[in-house]
Structure formats: structure tokens, C-alpha cells
PQR file with spaces between the fields and no chain letter, atoms N, CA, C, O and H, PARSE charges and radii, in Angstrom:
ATOM       1  N    MET     1     149.297  180.085  171.811 -0.4000 1.5000
ATOM       2  CA   MET     1     148.912  178.822  172.395 -0.0000 2.0000
ATOM       3  C    MET     1     147.570  178.406  171.794  0.5500 1.7000
ATOM       4  O    MET     1     146.638  179.205  171.697 -0.5500 1.4000
ATOM       5  N    LYS     2     147.498  177.162  171.402 -0.4000 1.5000
ATOM       6  CA   LYS     2     146.229  176.625  170.908 -0.0000 2.0000
ATOM       7  C    LYS     2     145.409  176.195  172.123  0.5500 1.7000
ATOM       8  O    LYS     2     145.866  175.412  172.956 -0.5500 1.4000
ATOM       9  H    LYS     2     148.254  176.513  171.481  0.4000 1.0000
ATOM      10  N    LEU     3     144.205  176.720  172.203 -0.4000 1.5000
ATOM      11  CA   LEU     3     143.357  176.433  173.354 -0.0000 2.0000
ATOM      12  C    LEU     3     142.733  175.052  173.263  0.5500 1.7000
ATOM      13  O    LEU     3     142.266  174.642  172.200 -0.5500 1.4000
ATOM      14  H    LEU     3     143.834  177.356  171.527  0.4000 1.0000
ATOM      15  N    PRO     4     142.725  174.330  174.392 -0.5600 1.5000
ATOM      16  CA   PRO     4     142.088  173.008  174.390  0.2800 2.0000
ATOM      17  C    PRO     4     140.580  173.146  174.487  0.5500 1.7000
ATOM      18  O    PRO     4     140.077  174.187  174.910 -0.5500 1.4000
ATOM      19  N    GLN     5     139.865  172.120  174.104 -0.4000 1.5000
ATOM      20  CA   GLN     5     138.408  172.074  174.239 -0.0000 2.0000
ATOM      21  C    GLN     5     138.131  171.396  175.578  0.5500 1.7000
ATOM      22  O    GLN     5     138.244  170.175  175.689 -0.5500 1.4000
ATOM      23  H    GLN     5     140.274  171.274  173.760  0.4000 1.0000
ATOM      24  N    ILE     6     137.769  172.181  176.600 -0.4000 1.5000
ATOM      25  CA   ILE     6     137.558  171.615  177.926 -0.0000 2.0000
ATOM      26  C    ILE     6     136.190  172.029  178.476  0.5500 1.7000
ATOM      27  O    ILE     6     135.541  172.944  177.969 -0.5500 1.4000
ATOM      28  H    ILE     6     137.678  173.173  176.510  0.4000 1.0000
ATOM      29  N    SER     7     135.782  171.323  179.526 -0.4000 1.5000
ATOM      30  CA   SER     7     134.498  171.624  180.163 -0.0000 2.0000
ATOM      31  C    SER     7     134.702  172.673  181.255  0.5500 1.7000
ATOM      32  O    SER     7     135.831  172.975  181.639 -0.5500 1.4000
ATOM      33  H    SER     7     136.309  170.580  179.938  0.4000 1.0000
ATOM      34  N    GLY     8     133.608  173.213  181.740 -0.4000 1.5000
ATOM      35  CA   GLY     8     133.662  174.181  182.823 -0.0000 2.0000
ATOM      36  C    GLY     8     134.227  173.572  184.094  0.5500 1.7000
ATOM      37  O    GLY     8     135.003  174.216  184.801 -0.5500 1.4000
ATOM      38  H    GLY     8     132.690  172.968  181.428  0.4000 1.0000
ATOM      39  N    TYR     9     133.843  172.326  184.392 -0.4000 1.5000
ATOM      40  CA   TYR     9     134.352  171.667  185.595 -0.0000 2.0000
ATOM      41  C    TYR     9     135.859  171.454  185.528  0.5500 1.7000
ATOM      42  O    TYR     9     136.560  171.615  186.528 -0.5500 1.4000
ATOM      43  H    TYR     9     133.213  171.803  183.818  0.4000 1.0000
ATOM      44  N    LYS    10     136.352  171.095  184.354 -0.4000 1.5000
ATOM      45  CA   LYS    10     137.802  170.901  184.187 -0.0000 2.0000
ATOM      46  C    LYS    10     138.533  172.230  184.401  0.5500 1.7000
ATOM      47  O    LYS    10     139.590  172.255  185.030 -0.5500 1.4000
ATOM      48  H    LYS    10     135.783  170.965  183.543  0.4000 1.0000
ATOM      49  N    LEU    11     137.983  173.327  183.887 -0.4000 1.5000
ATOM      50  CA   LEU    11     138.589  174.641  184.069 -0.0000 2.0000
ATOM      51  C    LEU    11     138.587  175.042  185.539  0.5500 1.7000
ATOM      52  O    LEU    11     139.562  175.617  186.025 -0.5500 1.4000
ATOM      53  H    LEU    11     137.124  173.306  183.376  0.4000 1.0000
ATOM      54  N    ILE    12     137.506  174.746  186.250 -0.4000 1.5000
ATOM      55  CA   ILE    12     137.448  175.046  187.683 -0.0000 2.0000
ATOM      56  C    ILE    12     138.527  174.274  188.429  0.5500 1.7000
ATOM      57  O    ILE    12     139.166  174.814  189.332 -0.5500 1.4000
ATOM      58  H    ILE    12     136.715  174.279  185.856  0.4000 1.0000
ATOM      59  N    LYS    13     138.730  173.027  188.060 -0.4000 1.5000
ATOM      60  CA   LYS    13     139.765  172.196  188.688 -0.0000 2.0000
ATOM      61  C    LYS    13     141.158  172.777  188.429  0.5500 1.7000
ATOM      62  O    LYS    13     141.993  172.808  189.334 -0.5500 1.4000
ATOM      63  H    LYS    13     138.210  172.589  187.327  0.4000 1.0000
ATOM      64  N    ILE    14     141.409  173.234  187.213 -0.4000 1.5000
ATOM      65  CA   ILE    14     142.701  173.832  186.856 -0.0000 2.0000
ATOM      66  C    ILE    14     142.922  175.117  187.647  0.5500 1.7000
ATOM      67  O    ILE    14     143.997  175.328  188.209 -0.5500 1.4000
ATOM      68  H    ILE    14     140.731  173.209  186.478  0.4000 1.0000
ATOM      69  N    LEU    15     141.905  175.974  187.690 -0.4000 1.5000
ATOM      70  CA   LEU    15     142.043  177.247  188.398 -0.0000 2.0000
ATOM      71  C    LEU    15     142.160  177.046  189.906  0.5500 1.7000
ATOM      72  O    LEU    15     142.784  177.863  190.584 -0.5500 1.4000
ATOM      73  H    LEU    15     141.031  175.803  187.234  0.4000 1.0000
ATOM      74  N    SER    16     141.580  175.987  190.441 -0.4000 1.5000
ATOM      75  CA   SER    16     141.726  175.683  191.865 -0.0000 2.0000
ATOM      76  C    SER    16     143.179  175.381  192.200  0.5500 1.7000
ATOM      77  O    SER    16     143.660  175.748  193.272 -0.5500 1.4000
ATOM      78  H    SER    16     141.073  175.323  189.891  0.4000 1.0000
ATOM      79  N    LYS    17     143.878  174.716  191.294 -0.4000 1.5000
ATOM      80  CA   LYS    17     145.302  174.439  191.490 -0.0000 2.0000
ATOM      81  C    LYS    17     146.126  175.722  191.491  0.5500 1.7000
ATOM      82  O    LYS    17     147.205  175.771  192.083 -0.5500 1.4000
ATOM      83  H    LYS    17     143.487  174.418  190.423  0.4000 1.0000
ATOM      84  N    ALA    18     145.612  176.766  190.824 -0.4000 1.5000
ATOM      85  CA   ALA    18     146.304  178.052  190.748 -0.0000 2.0000
ATOM      86  C    ALA    18     145.958  178.951  191.937  0.5500 1.7000
ATOM      87  O    ALA    18     146.413  180.093  191.993 -0.5500 1.4000
ATOM      88  H    ALA    18     144.736  176.725  190.344  0.4000 1.0000
ATOM      89  N    GLY    19     145.165  178.457  192.880 -0.4000 1.5000
ATOM      90  CA   GLY    19     144.866  179.220  194.081 -0.0000 2.0000
ATOM      91  C    GLY    19     143.489  179.846  194.136  0.5500 1.7000
ATOM      92  O    GLY    19     143.163  180.525  195.110 -0.5500 1.4000
ATOM      93  H    GLY    19     144.796  177.529  192.834  0.4000 1.0000
ATOM      94  N    TYR    20     142.678  179.638  193.125 -0.4000 1.5000
ATOM      95  CA   TYR    20     141.313  180.167  193.140 -0.0000 2.0000
ATOM      96  C    TYR    20     140.437  179.255  193.986  0.5500 1.7000
ATOM      97  O    TYR    20     140.649  178.043  194.035 -0.5500 1.4000
ATOM      98  H    TYR    20     142.942  179.087  192.334  0.4000 1.0000
ATOM      99  N    ARG    21     139.446  179.851  194.655 -0.4000 1.5000
ATOM     100  CA   ARG    21     138.525  179.040  195.460 -0.0000 2.0000
ATOM     101  C    ARG    21     137.088  179.354  195.062  0.5500 1.7000
ATOM     102  O    ARG    21     136.770  180.467  194.644 -0.5500 1.4000
ATOM     103  H    ARG    21     139.274  180.836  194.616  0.4000 1.0000
ATOM     104  N    ILE    22     136.246  178.367  195.198 -0.4000 1.5000
ATOM     105  CA   ILE    22     134.832  178.525  194.847 -0.0000 2.0000
ATOM     106  C    ILE    22     134.146  179.338  195.936  0.5500 1.7000
ATOM     107  O    ILE    22     134.236  179.011  197.119 -0.5500 1.4000
ATOM     108  H    ILE    22     136.505  177.463  195.538  0.4000 1.0000
ATOM     109  N    VAL    23     133.465  180.394  195.527 -0.4000 1.5000
ATOM     110  CA   VAL    23     132.768  181.263  196.459 -0.0000 2.0000
ATOM     111  C    VAL    23     131.272  180.971  196.443  0.5500 1.7000
ATOM     112  O    VAL    23     130.628  180.933  197.491 -0.5500 1.4000
ATOM     113  H    VAL    23     133.392  180.660  194.566  0.4000 1.0000
ATOM     114  N    ARG    24     130.722  180.764  195.242 -0.4000 1.5000
ATOM     115  CA   ARG    24     129.300  180.468  195.147 -0.0000 2.0000
ATOM     116  C    ARG    24     128.984  179.781  193.835  0.5500 1.7000
ATOM     117  O    ARG    24     129.781  179.796  192.896 -0.5500 1.4000
ATOM     118  H    ARG    24     131.245  180.795  194.390  0.4000 1.0000
ATOM     119  N    LYS    25     127.807  179.180  193.787 -0.4000 1.5000
ATOM     120  CA   LYS    25     127.317  178.553  192.572 -0.0000 2.0000
ATOM     121  C    LYS    25     125.851  178.935  192.427  0.5500 1.7000
ATOM     122  O    LYS    25     125.065  178.803  193.365 -0.5500 1.4000
ATOM     123  H    LYS    25     127.160  179.168  194.549  0.4000 1.0000
ATOM     124  N    LYS    26     125.501  179.407  191.250 -0.4000 1.5000
ATOM     125  CA   LYS    26     124.112  179.781  191.000 -0.0000 2.0000
ATOM     126  C    LYS    26     123.763  179.325  189.587  0.5500 1.7000
ATOM     127  O    LYS    26     124.346  179.794  188.609 -0.5500 1.4000
ATOM     128  H    LYS    26     126.140  179.514  190.488  0.4000 1.0000
ATOM     129  N    GLY    27     122.818  178.417  189.493 -0.4000 1.5000
ATOM     130  CA   GLY    27     122.427  177.904  188.185 -0.0000 2.0000
ATOM     131  C    GLY    27     123.580  177.155  187.543  0.5500 1.7000
ATOM     132  O    GLY    27     124.143  176.236  188.138 -0.5500 1.4000
ATOM     133  H    GLY    27     122.345  178.036  190.287  0.4000 1.0000
ATOM     134  N    SER    28     123.930  177.551  186.328 -0.4000 1.5000
ATOM     135  CA   SER    28     124.996  176.865  185.608 -0.0000 2.0000
ATOM     136  C    SER    28     126.300  177.662  185.622  0.5500 1.7000
ATOM     137  O    SER    28     127.135  177.494  184.734 -0.5500 1.4000
ATOM     138  H    SER    28     123.473  178.298  185.845  0.4000 1.0000
ATOM     139  N    HIS    29     126.482  178.529  186.624 -0.4000 1.5000
ATOM     140  CA   HIS    29     127.699  179.319  186.732 -0.0000 2.0000
ATOM     141  C    HIS    29     128.298  179.196  188.125  0.5500 1.7000
ATOM     142  O    HIS    29     127.577  179.101  189.118 -0.5500 1.4000
ATOM     143  H    HIS    29     125.803  178.665  187.346  0.4000 1.0000
ATOM     144  N    VAL    30     129.634  179.198  188.186 -0.4000 1.5000
ATOM     145  CA   VAL    30     130.358  179.111  189.444 -0.0000 2.0000
ATOM     146  C    VAL    30     131.255  180.336  189.554  0.5500 1.7000
ATOM     147  O    VAL    30     131.925  180.700  188.588 -0.5500 1.4000
ATOM     148  H    VAL    30     130.220  179.274  187.379  0.4000 1.0000
ATOM     149  N    ARG    31     131.275  180.972  190.717 -0.4000 1.5000
ATOM     150  CA   ARG    31     132.119  182.149  190.949 -0.0000 2.0000
ATOM     151  C    ARG    31     133.366  181.712  191.710  0.5500 1.7000
ATOM     152  O    ARG    31     133.266  181.056  192.747 -0.5500 1.4000
ATOM     153  H    ARG    31     130.730  180.676  191.502  0.4000 1.0000
ATOM     154  N    LEU    32     134.544  182.076  191.194 -0.4000 1.5000
ATOM     155  CA   LEU    32     135.813  181.799  191.843 -0.0000 2.0000
ATOM     156  C    LEU    32     136.463  183.120  192.234  0.5500 1.7000
ATOM     157  O    LEU    32     136.262  184.137  191.570 -0.5500 1.4000
ATOM     158  H    LEU    32     134.625  182.609  190.352  0.4000 1.0000
ATOM     159  N    GLU    33     137.249  183.102  193.322 -0.4000 1.5000
ATOM     160  CA   GLU    33     137.968  184.302  193.754 -0.0000 2.0000
ATOM     161  C    GLU    33     139.377  183.931  194.195  0.5500 1.7000
ATOM     162  O    GLU    33     139.654  182.808  194.615 -0.5500 1.4000
ATOM     163  H    GLU    33     137.412  182.275  193.861  0.4000 1.0000
ATOM     164  N    LYS    34     140.274  184.946  194.080 -0.4000 1.5000
ATOM     165  CA   LYS    34     141.653  184.792  194.534 -0.0000 2.0000
ATOM     166  C    LYS    34     142.197  186.174  194.863  0.5500 1.7000
ATOM     167  O    LYS    34     141.956  187.133  194.130 -0.5500 1.4000
ATOM     168  H    LYS    34     140.049  185.859  193.740  0.4000 1.0000
ATOM     169  N    LYS    35     142.936  186.276  195.975 -0.4000 1.5000
ATOM     170  CA   LYS    35     143.594  187.535  196.298 -0.0000 2.0000
ATOM     171  C    LYS    35     144.902  187.592  195.517  0.5500 1.7000
ATOM     172  O    LYS    35     145.681  186.639  195.512 -0.5500 1.4000
ATOM     173  H    LYS    35     143.132  185.497  196.570  0.4000 1.0000
ATOM     174  N    PHE    36     145.129  188.735  194.854 -0.4000 1.5000
ATOM     175  CA   PHE    36     146.316  188.888  194.006 -0.0000 2.0000
ATOM     176  C    PHE    36     146.776  190.335  194.099  0.5500 1.7000
ATOM     177  O    PHE    36     146.042  191.240  193.702 -0.5500 1.4000
ATOM     178  H    PHE    36     144.497  189.510  194.859  0.4000 1.0000
ATOM     179  N    ASP    37     147.965  190.565  194.611 -0.4000 1.5000
ATOM     180  CA   ASP    37     148.542  191.908  194.746 -0.0000 2.0000
ATOM     181  C    ASP    37     147.598  192.877  195.448  0.5500 1.7000
ATOM     182  O    ASP    37     147.422  194.008  194.994 -0.5500 1.4000
ATOM     183  H    ASP    37     148.561  189.830  194.934  0.4000 1.0000
ATOM     184  N    GLY    38     146.996  192.447  196.543 -0.4000 1.5000
ATOM     185  CA   GLY    38     146.141  193.322  197.331 -0.0000 2.0000
ATOM     186  C    GLY    38     144.738  193.527  196.798  0.5500 1.7000
ATOM     187  O    GLY    38     143.966  194.282  197.388 -0.5500 1.4000
ATOM     188  H    GLY    38     147.139  191.529  196.912  0.4000 1.0000
ATOM     189  N    GLU    39     144.391  192.882  195.712 -0.4000 1.5000
ATOM     190  CA   GLU    39     143.034  192.989  195.187 -0.0000 2.0000
ATOM     191  C    GLU    39     142.451  191.593  195.020  0.5500 1.7000
ATOM     192  O    GLU    39     143.177  190.599  195.040 -0.5500 1.4000
ATOM     193  H    GLU    39     145.019  192.268  195.234  0.4000 1.0000
ATOM     194  N    ILE    40     141.151  191.528  194.857 -0.4000 1.5000
ATOM     195  CA   ILE    40     140.471  190.239  194.689 -0.0000 2.0000
ATOM     196  C    ILE    40     140.072  190.087  193.231  0.5500 1.7000
ATOM     197  O    ILE    40     139.358  190.920  192.674 -0.5500 1.4000
ATOM     198  H    ILE    40     140.561  192.335  194.841  0.4000 1.0000
ATOM     199  N    ILE    41     140.548  189.006  192.625 -0.4000 1.5000
ATOM     200  CA   ILE    41     140.185  188.689  191.238 -0.0000 2.0000
ATOM     201  C    ILE    41     138.967  187.776  191.294  0.5500 1.7000
ATOM     202  O    ILE    41     138.989  186.746  191.967 -0.5500 1.4000
ATOM     203  H    ILE    41     141.128  188.329  193.077  0.4000 1.0000
ATOM     204  N    LYS    42     137.906  188.152  190.590 -0.4000 1.5000
ATOM     205  CA   LYS    42     136.670  187.372  190.559 -0.0000 2.0000
ATOM     206  C    LYS    42     136.449  186.847  189.153  0.5500 1.7000
ATOM     207  O    LYS    42     136.496  187.602  188.182 -0.5500 1.4000
ATOM     208  H    LYS    42     137.888  188.990  190.043  0.4000 1.0000
ATOM     209  N    LEU    43     136.208  185.552  189.051 -0.4000 1.5000
ATOM     210  CA   LEU    43     135.946  184.912  187.764 -0.0000 2.0000
ATOM     211  C    LEU    43     134.612  184.180  187.825  0.5500 1.7000
ATOM     212  O    LEU    43     134.298  183.532  188.824 -0.5500 1.4000
ATOM     213  H    LEU    43     136.170  184.938  189.839  0.4000 1.0000
ATOM     214  N    THR    44     133.850  184.281  186.782 -0.4000 1.5000
ATOM     215  CA   THR    44     132.607  183.519  186.669 -0.0000 2.0000
ATOM     216  C    THR    44     132.796  182.487  185.569  0.5500 1.7000
ATOM     217  O    THR    44     133.080  182.824  184.419 -0.5500 1.4000
ATOM     218  H    THR    44     134.106  184.807  185.971  0.4000 1.0000
ATOM     219  N    ILE    45     132.635  181.234  185.941 -0.4000 1.5000
ATOM     220  CA   ILE    45     132.865  180.128  185.019 -0.0000 2.0000
ATOM     221  C    ILE    45     131.530  179.476  184.664  0.5500 1.7000
ATOM     222  O    ILE    45     130.817  179.015  185.555 -0.5500 1.4000
ATOM     223  H    ILE    45     132.405  180.961  186.875  0.4000 1.0000
ATOM     224  N    PRO    46     131.179  179.430  183.378 -0.5600 1.5000
ATOM     225  CA   PRO    46     129.969  178.696  182.995  0.2800 2.0000
ATOM     226  C    PRO    46     130.255  177.191  183.038  0.5500 1.7000
ATOM     227  O    PRO    46     131.260  176.731  182.497 -0.5500 1.4000
ATOM     228  N    VAL    47     129.391  176.453  183.666 -0.4000 1.5000
ATOM     229  CA   VAL    47     129.589  175.009  183.795 -0.0000 2.0000
ATOM     230  C    VAL    47     128.889  174.332  182.626  0.5500 1.7000
ATOM     231  O    VAL    47     127.795  173.786  182.771 -0.5500 1.4000
ATOM     232  H    VAL    47     128.574  176.827  184.105  0.4000 1.0000
ATOM     233  N    HIS    48     129.533  174.374  181.473 -0.4000 1.5000
ATOM     234  CA   HIS    48     129.018  173.755  180.261 -0.0000 2.0000
ATOM     235  C    HIS    48     129.907  172.580  179.897  0.5500 1.7000
ATOM     236  O    HIS    48     131.029  172.464  180.391 -0.5500 1.4000
ATOM     237  H    HIS    48     130.422  174.817  181.356  0.4000 1.0000
ATOM     238  N    GLU    49     129.409  171.716  179.040 -0.4000 1.5000
ATOM     239  CA   GLU    49     130.175  170.538  178.637 -0.0000 2.0000
ATOM     240  C    GLU    49     131.427  170.928  177.861  0.5500 1.7000
ATOM     241  O    GLU    49     132.494  170.347  178.062 -0.5500 1.4000
ATOM     242  H    GLU    49     128.498  171.810  178.639  0.4000 1.0000
ATOM     243  N    LYS    50     131.298  171.909  176.977 -0.4000 1.5000
ATOM     244  CA   LYS    50     132.441  172.424  176.225 -0.0000 2.0000
ATOM     245  C    LYS    50     132.363  173.949  176.238  0.5500 1.7000
ATOM     246  O    LYS    50     131.346  174.534  175.866 -0.5500 1.4000
ATOM     247  H    LYS    50     130.431  172.381  176.813  0.4000 1.0000
ATOM     248  N    LEU    51     133.452  174.583  176.673 -0.4000 1.5000
ATOM     249  CA   LEU    51     133.499  176.040  176.670 -0.0000 2.0000
ATOM     250  C    LEU    51     133.913  176.538  175.289  0.5500 1.7000
ATOM     251  O    LEU    51     134.746  175.920  174.626 -0.5500 1.4000
ATOM     252  H    LEU    51     134.278  174.107  176.976  0.4000 1.0000
ATOM     253  N    LYS    52     133.333  177.647  174.860 -0.4000 1.5000
ATOM     254  CA   LYS    52     133.742  178.243  173.594 -0.0000 2.0000
ATOM     255  C    LYS    52     135.150  178.803  173.752  0.5500 1.7000
ATOM     256  O    LYS    52     135.554  179.211  174.840 -0.5500 1.4000
ATOM     257  H    LYS    52     132.656  178.149  175.398  0.4000 1.0000
ATOM     258  N    LYS    53     135.882  178.814  172.655 -0.4000 1.5000
ATOM     259  CA   LYS    53     137.274  179.251  172.704 -0.0000 2.0000
ATOM     260  C    LYS    53     137.409  180.704  173.164  0.5500 1.7000
ATOM     261  O    LYS    53     138.339  181.028  173.903 -0.5500 1.4000
ATOM     262  H    LYS    53     135.554  178.482  171.770  0.4000 1.0000
ATOM     263  N    GLY    54     136.508  181.571  172.746 -0.4000 1.5000
ATOM     264  CA   GLY    54     136.557  182.965  173.160 -0.0000 2.0000
ATOM     265  C    GLY    54     136.309  183.127  174.651  0.5500 1.7000
ATOM     266  O    GLY    54     136.957  183.941  175.310 -0.5500 1.4000
ATOM     267  H    GLY    54     135.753  181.307  172.146  0.4000 1.0000
ATOM     268  N    THR    55     135.370  182.352  175.179 -0.4000 1.5000
ATOM     269  CA   THR    55     135.065  182.384  176.607 -0.0000 2.0000
ATOM     270  C    THR    55     136.268  181.898  177.408  0.5500 1.7000
ATOM     271  O    THR    55     136.652  182.524  178.396 -0.5500 1.4000
ATOM     272  H    THR    55     134.844  181.691  174.643  0.4000 1.0000
ATOM     273  N    LEU    56     136.859  180.789  176.986 -0.4000 1.5000
ATOM     274  CA   LEU    56     138.024  180.234  177.659 -0.0000 2.0000
ATOM     275  C    LEU    56     139.189  181.209  177.613  0.5500 1.7000
ATOM     276  O    LEU    56     139.875  181.408  178.616 -0.5500 1.4000
ATOM     277  H    LEU    56     136.547  180.281  176.183  0.4000 1.0000
ATOM     278  N    SER    57     139.415  181.809  176.467 -0.4000 1.5000
ATOM     279  CA   SER    57     140.500  182.773  176.306 -0.0000 2.0000
ATOM     280  C    SER    57     140.335  183.956  177.255  0.5500 1.7000
ATOM     281  O    SER    57     141.302  184.391  177.880 -0.5500 1.4000
ATOM     282  H    SER    57     138.858  181.647  175.653  0.4000 1.0000
ATOM     283  N    ARG    58     139.117  184.477  177.363 -0.4000 1.5000
ATOM     284  CA   ARG    58     138.851  185.631  178.231 -0.0000 2.0000
ATOM     285  C    ARG    58     139.036  185.266  179.697  0.5500 1.7000
ATOM     286  O    ARG    58     139.569  186.066  180.466 -0.5500 1.4000
ATOM     287  H    ARG    58     138.331  184.123  176.855  0.4000 1.0000
ATOM     288  N    ILE    59     138.609  184.077  180.098 -0.4000 1.5000
ATOM     289  CA   ILE    59     138.757  183.652  181.487 -0.0000 2.0000
ATOM     290  C    ILE    59     140.236  183.517  181.835  0.5500 1.7000
ATOM     291  O    ILE    59     140.655  183.923  182.919 -0.5500 1.4000
ATOM     292  H    ILE    59     138.176  183.427  179.473  0.4000 1.0000
ATOM     293  N    ILE    60     141.033  182.949  180.926 -0.4000 1.5000
ATOM     294  CA   ILE    60     142.474  182.816  181.170 -0.0000 2.0000
ATOM     295  C    ILE    60     143.110  184.194  181.297  0.5500 1.7000
ATOM     296  O    ILE    60     143.939  184.415  182.179 -0.5500 1.4000
ATOM     297  H    ILE    60     140.693  182.619  180.045  0.4000 1.0000
ATOM     298  N    LYS    61     142.732  185.115  180.428 -0.4000 1.5000
ATOM     299  CA   LYS    61     143.272  186.472  180.481 -0.0000 2.0000
ATOM     300  C    LYS    61     142.883  187.162  181.792  0.5500 1.7000
ATOM     301  O    LYS    61     143.724  187.795  182.431 -0.5500 1.4000
ATOM     302  H    LYS    61     142.058  184.936  179.711  0.4000 1.0000
ATOM     303  N    ASP    62     141.619  187.044  182.193 -0.4000 1.5000
ATOM     304  CA   ASP    62     141.144  187.665  183.430 -0.0000 2.0000
ATOM     305  C    ASP    62     141.773  187.044  184.676  0.5500 1.7000
ATOM     306  O    ASP    62     141.890  187.705  185.708 -0.5500 1.4000
ATOM     307  H    ASP    62     140.936  186.531  181.673  0.4000 1.0000
ATOM     308  N    SER    63     142.178  185.778  184.583 -0.4000 1.5000
ATOM     309  CA   SER    63     142.776  185.095  185.733 -0.0000 2.0000
ATOM     310  C    SER    63     144.221  185.528  185.971  0.5500 1.7000
ATOM     311  O    SER    63     144.811  185.209  187.003 -0.5500 1.4000
ATOM     312  H    SER    63     142.084  185.241  183.745  0.4000 1.0000
ATOM     313  N    ARG    64     144.777  186.250  185.017 -0.4000 1.5000
ATOM     314  CA   ARG    64     146.156  186.755  185.079 -0.0000 2.0000
ATOM     315  C    ARG    64     147.178  185.627  185.128  0.5500 1.7000
ATOM     316  O    ARG    64     148.242  185.764  185.732 -0.5500 1.4000
ATOM     317  H    ARG    64     144.298  186.509  184.178  0.4000 1.0000
ATOM     318  N    LEU    65     146.848  184.525  184.494 -0.4000 1.5000
ATOM     319  CA   LEU    65     147.797  183.422  184.326 -0.0000 2.0000
ATOM     320  C    LEU    65     148.420  183.550  182.939  0.5500 1.7000
ATOM     321  O    LEU    65     147.734  183.879  181.972 -0.5500 1.4000
ATOM     322  H    LEU    65     145.984  184.414  184.003  0.4000 1.0000
ATOM     323  N    SER    66     149.700  183.293  182.850 -0.4000 1.5000
ATOM     324  CA   SER    66     150.333  183.295  181.532 -0.0000 2.0000
ATOM     325  C    SER    66     149.970  181.994  180.824  0.5500 1.7000
ATOM     326  O    SER    66     149.485  181.051  181.449 -0.5500 1.4000
ATOM     327  H    SER    66     150.257  183.025  183.636  0.4000 1.0000
ATOM     328  N    ASP    67     150.205  181.954  179.532 -0.4000 1.5000
ATOM     329  CA   ASP    67     149.907  180.735  178.772 -0.0000 2.0000
ATOM     330  C    ASP    67     150.700  179.553  179.317  0.5500 1.7000
ATOM     331  O    ASP    67     150.176  178.444  179.421 -0.5500 1.4000
ATOM     332  H    ASP    67     150.599  182.720  179.025  0.4000 1.0000
ATOM     333  N    ALA    68     151.960  179.789  179.665 -0.4000 1.5000
ATOM     334  CA   ALA    68     152.810  178.715  180.180 -0.0000 2.0000
ATOM     335  C    ALA    68     152.287  178.208  181.533  0.5500 1.7000
ATOM     336  O    ALA    68     152.274  177.003  181.786 -0.5500 1.4000
ATOM     337  H    ALA    68     152.386  180.690  179.580  0.4000 1.0000
ATOM     338  N    GLU    69     151.860  179.131  182.390 -0.4000 1.5000
ATOM     339  CA   GLU    69     151.317  178.727  183.699 -0.0000 2.0000
ATOM     340  C    GLU    69     150.051  177.904  183.498  0.5500 1.7000
ATOM     341  O    GLU    69     149.866  176.881  184.156 -0.5500 1.4000
ATOM     342  H    GLU    69     151.871  180.110  182.184  0.4000 1.0000
ATOM     343  N    PHE    70     149.186  178.341  182.600 -0.4000 1.5000
ATOM     344  CA   PHE    70     147.925  177.616  182.371 -0.0000 2.0000
ATOM     345  C    PHE    70     148.208  176.215  181.836  0.5500 1.7000
ATOM     346  O    PHE    70     147.592  175.244  182.278 -0.5500 1.4000
ATOM     347  H    PHE    70     149.337  179.173  182.066  0.4000 1.0000
ATOM     348  N    GLU    71     149.129  176.108  180.896 -0.4000 1.5000
ATOM     349  CA   GLU    71     149.441  174.793  180.311 -0.0000 2.0000
ATOM     350  C    GLU    71     150.065  173.853  181.338  0.5500 1.7000
ATOM     351  O    GLU    71     149.864  172.641  181.265 -0.5500 1.4000
ATOM     352  H    GLU    71     149.629  176.896  180.537  0.4000 1.0000
ATOM     353  N    SER    72     150.830  174.405  182.307 -0.4000 1.5000
ATOM     354  CA   SER    72     151.501  173.548  183.288 -0.0000 2.0000
ATOM     355  C    SER    72     150.542  173.025  184.359  0.5500 1.7000
ATOM     356  O    SER    72     150.858  172.059  185.053 -0.5500 1.4000
ATOM     357  H    SER    72     150.993  175.389  182.366  0.4000 1.0000
ATOM     358  N    LEU    73     149.380  173.654  184.495 -0.4000 1.5000
ATOM     359  CA   LEU    73     148.414  173.212  185.510 -0.0000 2.0000
ATOM     360  C    LEU    73     147.553  172.143  184.947  0.5500 1.7000
ATOM     361  O    LEU    73     146.672  171.632  185.637 -0.5500 1.4000
ATOM     362  H    LEU    73     149.124  174.439  183.930  0.4000 1.0000
């Protein structure tokens, strides 16, 4: 999958649709959490105008969303 060039706020909006909720915000980072298979997945999203492709890729991988699920949101 070719990764889009998106902002941190756009990524937070996408992950919110997948069931993640904002837990806290400190500086230019937002912490999201979601319960998944009895454990809590925690993601830290940098709120930048454009996320680097490596950062975006790692966040998608850590969120345990497949490429198809991410594209559909």
C-alpha cells in the first residue's frame, strides 16, 4: 500500500473511527487508547502538519489495522 501524506489530526480522526479514543494531549503529541483482545493498545500521535512515512507506517502497524481496514476508514 502506498502511504498517503496526511497530518496528525487527520490520522487521529481516522483512528477514532476505528475505536481509538483520546486519553491525553501533551505538547504536540496526542495519546490514543483502545481495548483489543483483553489488552490496551496505546498509540502516541505527533500532531504535525505532515507525518513522515516511516512514522505513519509504524503507527498503522502498532494499531493492528490491516492495510485494507486503514484505507477503508
